[in-house]
C-alpha positions in Angstrom: 0.2 -0.4 0.2 1.6 2.8 -1.2 2.0 6.6 1.5 -1.0 8.5 -0.1 -3.3 5.6 -0.1 -2.0 4.3 4.3 -3.6 7.8 5.2 -6.8 7.7 4.0 -6.8 4.3 4.9 -8.3 3.9 8.9 -5.8 2.4 11.8 -4.3 1.6 14.7 -3.2 4.0 16.9 -2.5 4.4 20.4 -1.5 7.7 22.0 0.0 8.5 25.2 -0.3 11.7 27.3 0.7 12.6 30.2 -0.6 11.4 34.2 -4.0 9.7 34.3 -7.5 11.5 32.6 -10.9 11.5 35.0 -14.0 10.2 32.4 -15.1 14.5 32.4 -12.1 14.4 30.1 -11.9 10.8 28.6 -15.7 11.5 27.5 -13.7 14.0 24.7 -12.5 10.5 23.0 -15.1 8.4 22.7 -13.9 6.2 19.8 -10.7 5.4 21.9 -10.3 2.7 24.0 -8.4 3.7 27.6 -5.9 2.4 29.8 -3.2 3.8 32.5 0.3 3.2 32.0 2.4 4.1 35.2 1.8 8.1 35.1 0.0 8.1 31.7 -3.3 7.2 30.0 -2.9 5.8 27.1 -5.7 6.1 24.5 -6.0 3.4 22.0 -8.0 2.6 18.6 -8.9 2.6 15.1 -9.6 6.4 13.5 -10.4 7.0 9.7 -7.3 8.0 7.7 -4.5 10.6 8.8 -7.2 13.5 9.4 -8.8 11.6 12.0 -5.6 11.7 13.7 -5.0 15.2 13.9 -8.4 15.8 15.2 -7.8 13.5 18.7 -4.5 15.6 18.7 -6.1 19.4 18.7 -8.3 18.3 21.1 -5.6 17.3 23.3 -3.5 20.3 22.6 -7.2 22.5 23.4 -7.3 20.9 27.2 -3.7 21.7 26.9 -3.0 17.8 28.6 0.9 16.5 27.0 1.0 14.1 24.0 3.8 12.7 25.4 4.0 9.3 22.0 1.7 8.4 18.6 2.0 5.5 17.9 0.5 3.7 14.6 0.1 -0.5 14.8 0.4 -3.3 12.9 
């Protein structure tokens, strides 16, 4: 699959943010599952495309959350 096609296909992501997020904050990400890993929260799930990923990242920024890592999973 070429790079352009990957940008427009659903992909599994894992997004790590600093701290433990409460239920109210987690409700901003209904399409993602969450779990705690050490002192961080990991959000994971399938996002429709790269635009959806950017939407999640923008929401993290709007909420003032510290992004630690973004991983695309196989």
